[in-house]
C-alpha positions as CSV (number, residue, x, y, z in Angstrom):
1,S,137.4,99.9,108.2
2,Y,137.3,96.9,105.8
3,L,135.2,94.8,108.2
4,R,132.7,97.6,108.9
5,A,132.2,98.0,105.2
6,S,131.9,94.4,104.6
7,I,129.3,93.9,107.2
8,M,127.0,96.6,105.5
9,N,127.4,94.5,102.4
10,L,125.1,91.7,104.1
11,A,122.0,93.6,103.3
12,M,122.9,94.2,99.6
13,P,120.8,92.5,96.8
14,H,122.2,89.5,95.1
15,G,122.7,91.3,91.9
16,D,125.2,93.9,93.5
17,E,128.6,93.7,91.8
18,R,130.4,94.4,95.1
19,E,131.7,91.3,97.0
20,P,129.0,90.1,99.4
21,L,129.6,88.9,102.8
22,F,127.9,85.6,103.7
23,F,129.1,84.9,107.1
24,V,131.0,86.6,110.0
25,N,132.0,84.6,113.2
26,F,134.3,85.0,116.2
27,S,136.5,82.1,117.3
28,Q,135.7,80.6,120.6
29,D,138.3,82.7,122.4
30,C,137.5,85.9,120.5
31,T,140.9,86.4,119.2
32,S,139.9,86.2,115.7
33,V,137.0,86.9,113.2
34,A,136.3,84.6,110.3
35,V,134.5,86.2,107.2
36,G,133.0,84.0,104.5
37,M,132.4,85.6,101.2
38,R,131.6,85.1,97.6
39,S,135.2,84.6,96.6
40,G,136.6,82.7,99.6
41,Y,137.3,83.5,103.2
42,K,139.4,85.7,105.2
43,L,140.6,85.5,108.9
44,F,141.4,88.5,111.0
45,S,143.2,88.9,114.3
46,L,141.7,90.8,117.1
47,Q,144.9,91.3,119.0
48,S,144.5,95.1,118.8
49,A,141.1,96.9,119.5
50,E,142.1,99.7,116.9
51,V,143.2,97.5,113.9
52,L,142.0,94.5,112.4
53,E,145.1,92.4,111.0
54,K,144.4,90.1,108.1
55,V,145.9,86.8,109.0
56,Y,145.0,84.7,106.0
57,E,143.0,85.0,102.8
58,F,141.6,82.1,100.6
59,G,140.1,83.0,97.1
60,G,138.2,80.3,95.5
61,E,134.9,78.9,96.2
62,D,131.9,80.7,97.8
63,V,132.1,80.1,101.5
64,R,128.7,80.1,103.5
65,I,130.2,79.2,106.9
66,V,133.8,79.4,108.1
67,E,134.8,79.0,111.8
68,R,138.4,79.0,113.1
69,L,139.2,76.6,116.1
70,F,140.5,79.2,118.9
71,A,143.7,80.7,117.7
72,S,144.9,77.5,115.8
73,S,145.4,76.9,112.1
74,L,142.3,74.7,112.0
75,V,139.2,75.9,110.1
76,A,135.8,74.4,109.4
77,I,134.5,75.4,106.0
78,V,130.9,74.9,104.4
79,G,130.7,76.1,100.8
80,C,127.8,77.4,98.9
81,L,128.1,74.9,96.1
82,Y,127.9,71.9,98.6
83,P,126.0,73.1,101.7
84,R,125.9,69.6,103.1
85,K,129.7,69.1,103.0
86,L,131.9,70.1,106.0
87,K,135.6,70.6,105.4
88,V,138.2,70.7,108.1
89,C,141.4,72.4,106.8
90,H,144.8,73.5,108.1
91,F,145.0,77.0,106.5
92,K,148.7,77.6,107.1
93,K,149.8,74.4,105.3
94,G,146.8,74.7,102.7
95,T,145.6,71.2,103.2
96,E,142.3,69.6,103.9
97,I,142.5,67.2,106.8
98,C,139.0,65.6,106.4
99,N,135.6,66.3,105.1
100,Y,132.1,65.0,106.1
101,C,128.9,64.8,104.2
102,Y,125.4,65.0,105.9
103,P,122.0,64.4,104.6
104,N,120.8,68.0,105.3
105,T,122.2,71.5,104.7
106,I,124.6,72.5,107.4
107,L,123.3,75.5,109.4
108,A,126.1,75.8,111.9
109,V,129.4,74.5,113.1
């Protein structure tokens, strides 16, 4: 599956031309998986044990941390370019709700 192949990319060197995976995380209720990548992030639904259904894909900035709030449309994002900036976005509307800047690199949300 795509996710299984992507998880293997975690160990690939930075010079590899394939799309590396920076971050994988389950939502708090384990209904979805958020995947941060070099070219953005993807959200997958875990409604079925056999199939990962892609719910959303955002292309653009490198994403080092992405977390979805339960099964809602809210995601917290930390990009690689600005590792001290946390953005909260509504992915279905494509809007940024707020952002916060911190004095140190964000390690977890």
